[in-house]
N, C-alpha and C positions, 0 to 999 in steps of 0.2 A: 504495499499500500504507501501511496506517495503522500507524504507528510510536509506540512510547511511548518517554519519556524522563524519568528520575528524577533531581534533584539531592539529595543528603544532605548537608546542613551538619553536618560532622562530621569527626573524625580517621580518616584511612583505615588505621591502624595496626590498627584494629577494622572490620570491614564485616559488622557482626552483622546488617545489614537485607539480606545475601543469602546465601541458600542454598547448600551445597556444590555445586560442579560447575555453576552457572546460566550462567555467561558463557562466550562462545565466542572473545575477544579482548580483551587489555589493552593499551592504549597510553597512554604517559604521561610527562611531563616533570617530575620532581620539583623543588623549589625547589633552587637553588644553595646550596652550603655556606656559602657567603659572603654569602647574603641579607642586605639591610640590616635586619632584623627579625628578633626572637627568637620562634620558634614554640613557646611553652611549654616553653622551656628544652633541648629537643633538639639544639640546635645551639650548644650552649656549647662543645663541643670536638668533634674528628673523630670519635672513638671513638662519642659519642652520635649522629652523623650517620649513622653506619653502623648502628647500632642500629634507628634509625627506618627504614632500607631494608630492613633484615632482617625487622621486623614487618610492612612493607607487603607484602614479597615473599611470606612466609609467608601472609598472607590470600589474596595474588594466586592462590597455587598451590592453595589450598583451594577458591576459587570458580571457578576454570577448569576448563571440561571436559577430560577426558583427550585428549591429542594436540592440545591447542590451544596458541595463541601468545601469550608476553607480550613486549611492544616497551617499552624504556626509552631514552629520548633524555636523555643524560648525557655529561658530559665530566671530564676531570681538571682540577684548578682550583690557581690559584696564589693564595695568601691570606697575606699578610703575609710574603712571601718564600719561603715554604713552598709546594713543588708537591705536591699531596696526589694519590695513584693512585688515583682513584675509579672509572675505567672496570675495571681489574683486581679492585679489592675488591668492586665491584658483581658482575661475573662469579662471583667466589668466593661470594658471599652467595646469588645465585640458584642456582647448583650445589649449596650447603650444604641449601637448603630443598627441593630435589627436581627443580630444572628442568634440563633438558639445554642447554648452550650451543650454540647452532644457527648463529648467523652475526654479522657486524658491518658495516654499513655506515657510510662516512663521509660525513657532510653538510658540502658545501662552500659557504660563503657567498660572494655576489660579490667579485672582486678589489677593487672599489672601495670595500668595506664599511668597510675599515680603511685608515687611511693610517699614515705614522711617527707612532708614538706616543711618549708620555713612556719607556714601558718599551723599546721597540725602538731609539728614538731615543739610548739611551745610547752606542752606540757610535758616533755621530755627534760626540758631546763629548767622546769618549775612543775613538780609532780603532785599540785595541789589542787583541791578544788578550785573551779572559776578560771581555769586556765585553758578549758578545752575549747578549740576550734576545729571541726573536722573538714578534711578535704573532699569535694564533691567529684562523684564518678556518672553523677545522673543529672539528665537534662529531658526538659518535658516536651511532649507533642501534643498540643492543644488541637482538638477538634470543635468544630462549629458547622452548623449547618442551617441554609436560609430555608425557612417554611419547611413544607414537606414534599418528599420527592413522589412523582408520580410513576411506579414501576412500570405501568402499561404503555408508558412512552416511549419505550425502547424497542425496536422492531426484534422478533425472534432471532433473526439471523444475526443480528449485531449481539443480542445477549449471547448467544453460542460461541461467536469469535472471542467474547472477552471472557469468556468461562475462567473461574478461578481454579487452579490446582488443588484438590484437595489434600494430595500427599504433600505439596510444598507448605500447604498453610498450616497442617498439623504437625509435619517433622520440624517446621522454624518456628513453632509455637506463635503464630501469628494472633491466636486467639487469646493471648494473655495481654494483661496490661502492663507488662514488662518486657519491654525488647531488648535483649543482650545483642548489640551490634558494635564490631569494630569503628572505631573513630578513624577519620583520615589521619595517617602518619605524617609529622613533621618533614618527611623526608619525599614526600610525593611533589613532584615537580611543579604541575600545573596549579596547585593549591598554595604554593609559597606565599605567606602574607596575607593570605586569605582563610577566614574560617569558616571553610566548606563543611558541610556535613556529607556522611558517606552516601554512596548511592542507593547502598540498601533502604534507605529511608523513604525516599520517592518512590523506589520501584515496588515496596508493599502498598504505598498511599494511592500511587497511580493505579494499581490492580484491583486495589479492594474500593476505589471510589470513582472510577471512570470506567468508560466503555470505548472500545477501538473507535478510532476517528474523532475522538472529541478533543476539546481544545484545554489544555492545563496552563495555568498561570504562575508564574513567580515573580514577585514584585521585587525581590531583592535576588537579582538571578546570580551575582558573583561570579566565579568560575564558568556556570553553565551546567552544573550538576543534573538539576531537573529537568532541563532542556534534553540534555544527552539521553537520559532516561525514558522522557516521554518519547522522544525519536524512536528509540529501540523497541517500545511498546507499541508503536503504531500510534500514537496520539500526535497532534499538531502542538505547538506551543508558542507561548507569549512571554519575555521576559523584559524587566524593567532593570537598567544598571546606570549608577552615575559615574563610573570611573572608565573613562574612555578608553584606558590602555590595555583595559581587559577583552577586547575584541579577539585579539588572537589567541589568547587563551581560550576563550569561548569556542572559537573554530576549531581550535584542535582537539579539545574535548569532545565537541559534537561530532567530529569527523568532517566538517565545511572548510576544510583548508584548500580545496581545488574549487577555482572559481569556473570551472567549465562544467555545465551540466547538460544531462541529456535530458529528454521529455520525460524519461521515467524517473529522474533524479528527485532526490528530497529537496524542498526548497528553503534557502536561509536567505533573509532579509534583514537589512540594518536600516534603522531611521535615528536621524541624529538632529534632535532640536536645537533650535537657536536659542541657547539658554547657558548659563554657566554650567562647566562640567569640571570634572576632576580628572587629573592625572598623577601619577606616582612621579615624586622626586627622587625618592629611593624605595626601600622595600618596606618602610613603615609611615612615612608621611606624605601626604598628598597636597598640592596647590590647585587652585581654582584656575581654570582658562575659560575664556571666551571663546565662541565658535560663532562664524558668520553666516554660514550657510546652513540650511536644511535639506538633507536628501535623502 
């Protein structure tokens, strides 16, 4: 099946390129609140971070079809000694814009991923009550739904093409609210400097919450993980990203490095807004650039 994939280099707080009720599934992992760079000022404080989440949630609600699912991989964050209740606030925000809170899955990283750190090791230096600070091996996958889904709206042929492998479902324990999945390793070249989630997360979610030929949206595309998996599973995709330098990374990850297409090739399109963008100065910091053209 020929699929179409579109990357929009622009801020997802406005998804003006997408008509109302066009998408069938949203999967994303927003930047961490303590991201090491400034996204045009809306990380100046926690309230502005939540304001960003509300704007993107509102747009997600608009572009999703009725009955469809929005999934966000996010977690509480410790910044300068303060623990921020990001999960609870995200749930409230998505409910406020109209979504129904459907489920929460806990993503557990391998036990060996973290060893005793400076934070958890405080108690080794001071083995007394009140010195305990645990390291976190968990992140949350929060699932929301826009109204009720009409199961009869899907043609029988599409239902069969999209059928979930029951053995895979049972063997890998998809039925649990605890998913043990290896995280992206720091040595991964395409994710260097990017807090990407592993392919297994969108793989499961796309299979569980969308049908063949439908459109998957990722408002914080990053290195293109969601787009790659959507393409491999016979879904179309749309992604928003503000870091202009990531186009080559996205192309490599999704297999769109060859600009010569046949009439049977999957389609890759790039839209660049006439607005401020970002590029890497080095592996850790960004600077804002101004683009003169939209193409």
